[in-house]
N, C-alpha and C positions, 0 to 999 in steps of 0.2 A: 172086771175091776181087780186092781191089785190088792192083796191083803194088807191091811193097815196094822202096824204093831206099835204099841206104846213105847216111847223112848225111855231107856233106863237112866234115871236121873243121876245115877252114880257118875256117869261120864261128864255131866255138867259140873258136878262138884269137883271132879278131878281136873276138868279143864280150867276152872277158875283158880284152883289152888296152884296148878302147875304153871299157869301163865305168869304167876308172880314169883316163881322160883328163880334163883340166880345162877345155878350152875348145871344141874343135870335134870332133864325132864324124862319121866318114865310113865308111859300110859298103861294102866292096868289092863290085864287080859287074863283069860283063864287057861291059856296054854302058851308055851314058848314058840319061838319061830321054828318053822320047818327047817331041818338041817339042809345046808346048801347042796348036799349030794343027793337029796331026795326031791321028787316032785310033790307039790302039795296036793291034797285030796280035795276035790270040789265040794264034798259034803262034810268037810271037817268043821271044827268049832270056830270060835271067834278068831279075829285077825291076830297075827303075831304081836308080841310085845314090842313096842318101839322105844328105843333108848338112844339118846344122842346128847352130845355136849355142845350147847349153843356157844356162839362166839360172844365174848363179853361186851362187844360194841352195842348190842341191842338188848334192852330189857323191855318187857311188855307188862301192861297192867290190864286187868279185866274191865270191860265196859258193860255195865248192867243193862240188860234188855229183858223184857218180860216174855218175848216170843222170838228168841234168837240168841246168838252168841257174838261177843265182840271183844277185841283186845286193841290196846293203843300202844304204839311204839313212838320213837322220837320223831319220825317223819311219815308215819302211816297209821291208819286204822283199818282193821280187817274184821269183816262181819260174815256170819253164816246164818241162814234162815233156819227155823225150827218148825216144820210142819206138825210135829207132835205136840207142840205147846197147846194147853187148853185155851189160850187166847188167840191162836192162829185162826180158828173158824170165825172169830169176831173181827179179824182184820185190824188188830191194834197191838201196840207194844213191840213192833218188829223193827227190822233193819231200815225201814223207810224213815223212822224217826230221826236218826242222826243225819240222814241225807236231807230231809226237810229243814233241819236246823242249819245245815250248811247253805242251802238255797236261801233261807231267810237272812243269812248273814252276808250274802253276796252284795257287793257294792258297785261293781262295774258291768260285769257280763256273765251270762250263763249260756253255754253252747251244748246242745243235747243231741246225741245220735242214738235214736231209740227204734229198735225193731217194732215195738208196740208200746202203748202207754194207756193204762186204765186206772192207775192208783190215784184216787181222789186227793190224797195228801200231797202227792207230788204236783198234781195239776193245780190245786189251790196255791201251793207255794210258788210255782212258776208264774201264775197270774199276779200274785202279790208282788213278786219281784218286778215284773213288767210294769205294774201300776206305780211303783215307787221310782221308776226311771232306769232300772237295770236293763241293759240290752239283752234280750232273750231270743235265741235263734234255735232252730231244730231241723234235723234231717230225719226222715223216717222211711220205712218200707211202705211203698205207695199203697199196697193192698190193705194196709191197716189205717190209712189216713181218714177213711170215711166213718170211722167209729166215733162215738159220741165225745169222748175226752179230747182227741185231737181237734175235732170240730169246735169244741168249746174254747180251746186255746186259740184257734184261728179267729173265732168270734171276738176274743178279747184283744186281738191285735198282734198276736205273736206269729211271726213268719215261720212257716214250715215248708221245707222243700222235700218232695218225694223223689225216689230213685228212678221210677219209670223204666225199669230194666227187668229182664227175665230172672237174673240172679237176685238174691235177697240183700237188702240193706240190714244186715244181721247184727250190727254193732249194738252195744249197750254201754255207753259211756257219757259222762257229763264233765265239762270243763268249767270251773268256777273262777272268775277273776283272772283267768290266764295264769294261775299259780298253783292249782291243784286239780287232780283228775279223780273221778269216781269211775271204777271199771270192774268188770267181772262177768259172771254168767247170768246175772239177774236181769230179766226184763222188768221195766218199770210198770208192772201190772199187779193186780191183786193176787193172781196165782203165783207169779214170780216171787213175791215177797212173803206169802203166807202158806201156799199149798205145796210148793216145790222145794227141793234141796238146791240151794244156790249160794254163791259167794259174791261179796261186794267189797272192794278195797278202795280206800281213800289214800292217795299219794300226794304229798305236798312237795312239789319239785317244779321249778320253772322249766327245766329241760324236758321233763316228761310231759308237762303241759304243752310245751312248744311242739313236741311230736304229734300230740293229738290235735292241736290247733291246725297244723298243716293238713292232716287228714280230713278234719272237719271242713275247712275252707275249700279244700279240693272238691268236696261234695256239695257244700252249700253255695259257694260262689261260682265254681267252674262247671257244675253239673257233670262231674266225672265220678261215675260209680262203677263197681264191678271191674271188668277187664279194661274199661276206658279210664285208665289211671296212669300215673307216672311215679317212678321211684324217687322220692326226695325226702325221706324221713331225716330230719336234721341231726338227731342224736340217737342213733340206733342202739348204742350202749351208753348207759348212764350209771355213774357210781354215786351213791348217796350214803354218806357216813360209813364208808367202807363196804357197802353192799352193792353188788353188781346187778343191774337190771337190763335185760335185752328186750327191745320193743319191736314188734312185727305187726304189719298191716297186710291183710290179704285182699286181693291176690297179688298186689304189686311187689311185696317184699319176699314172697316165697317162704311161707312159714315152715314148710317141711324141711327146707334147707337149714333152718335153725333148730328144729326139733330132732332131726335124725342124729346129728353128732352127740347131742345130750343123751339120748337113749342109748346110742352105741357105746357111750362111755360109762354106762352104769356098771358098777363093780359089786354092789351088794343087794340092791332091791329096786323094784319098780312097783309102785302102787298107783292105781288110776281109778278115777270116777268119770264115767263117760256116758253122756246122754246118747250120743250116736258115735259108733266106732265102726267105720266101714273102710278105713284106709288100709289097703293091702300092705303097703310099704311099712307103716308103723306096726301093723299086726305081726308081720314077719319078723321084725326086729324084736318085738316083745317075746315071741315064741323062741327065737334063737337065744336070747339072753337067758331065758328060763332053762333051755337045754345046757347052757354053760354053767348052770348051778346057782344063779342068783334067785332070790325070792321074788315071786310075782303074785300079786293079788289085785282084784278089781271088782267094781260093782258097775253094772250097766242098767240103763232104764229098761224095765220089762216090756213096755209097749213098743219101744224102738227095736228091741230084740225080736219081737214078734213080727213087726211090720217092715223093717229095713231089709231090702235086698242086698246081699253081700255083707251082712253083718259079720264081724269078727268073733262074735260070741261063740258060735258053733266050732270054728277052728280052735279057739282057746280051750273050750271044754274037751274037744277031741285030743288036744295036746295035754290034757289032765292039769290044766292051770286052774288055780283057785279063783275063778271068776264067777260072779253071781248076779242074778237079777235083783233089782231093788225091791223093797217091800212097803212102799207107801202108796197112798191113793193118787197123790200128785206125781209130778215128774221128778226123776232124779236128773236134774238139769245141769249138774256140774260138767265142766270140760277140763279136767285136772290130771296132770301127771306129776308124781312125786318120785324123784330119783335119788337114791342113796341117802334119804332122809335129810338132804341138804339143799336140793334144788327143786323148785316147783314151777310148773308151767300152767298158766290158766288164762282165761279170757272168754270171749264169745265164740272162739274157734272150735267147732266140732271136728272130730278126727275123721274127716270125710273128704271126698274128692270135690264136692260142691264148695266146701269151705276153703279149700286150697285154690280152686280155679275160677269160681264164679262170684261168690258172695263177698260183700264188704264185711270184714272180720278184723278183730284185733286179738293179739296174744302177747303176754309178757312172761318172761322167764326170770325168776328171782333166785339168786344164789345166796341163800342164807338158811342155816339149820333152824333158827328160831321161827322164822316165817313158815318154812317147810313143816315144822313141828305143829303149828296151828292147823295146817291142812291135814296132817296125820290125825289130829284129834277129830276133825270132821270126817275123815275116812273111817275112823273107829265108830263114830256115831251112825254113819250110814250103813256100815258093815253089820252093826248090831241089829238092824232092822231088815237086812237083806234075806232073800229066800234061799234056803239051804237044800233045795231039792237035788 
């Protein structure tokens, strides 16, 4: 079992205060950043102080949750789970609440790509939507379809298509009324919403929704999963209110081809939260950028570090990078890269060969320091609980 550490509530207070600030966001820490000419020490103290000036186009307001964190912007909502909340063991007050509200507000259609589903709140909401005449469709990882919740959805008349492939249908996204998408690292499960560190983002954009609709219908209508796919994402780059978003689906879009130049272009810092990190190519870039003098720090899931063959954790530590194992009982399930405090990449895509070549995955790269700053707050929270051996 991983050691469980109580979350320091000062970070929650800081997150809510800073989310409402207008010009400069500064996350408190007990030491300054490691000088760029020095390599960080793996057993050092908390993460460096993060300071950045957000663009004026986006302002965010906190969304109150009892077991999680959320902020709202002009075209998005961004949520993070909180396994340390006293309410998390009760499975209430978490990030599934806003998702259920969105499902209940759906008028025309809900399309779900779910690796797994066990959240009663989501199941009940999908059945309610179906019963009031909303078209509800789902694709799933076949090995998870025999579980009770998917079977109850099928029993209620909701169509579910399995992938029936060796690779995983590992997506976790939901398209509502073809106008908004919910996406991130969170499986629609009890563990995903309450035991694990996860992210979930709501994006209101017809172009983003169109991208995800094409991917969904390729799976649901054409029975094309994994390597049996075709490249046809209609809007690979979308600009919303001045913010650029790049959208990738794996394996057809070649996610590495999008991630590599972003990492290669890092000038100041790379922070990452990685459930699984076995990609030699990405690992080599991270180590080389650290040798060039930029700040690198990361947290990886402890169980995956122990069990993964070819994990990059050991090479990172041998290179004296400030990379740690997570410190919660659940999974550190994020798949997040934060570059120069201005760019963030996240989604269902683990940094692994399977994610690149076999599994159905999605990843989005957002170029905005305000949104990146919210992920830095989450990095700080996870870092505070990480093991410092």
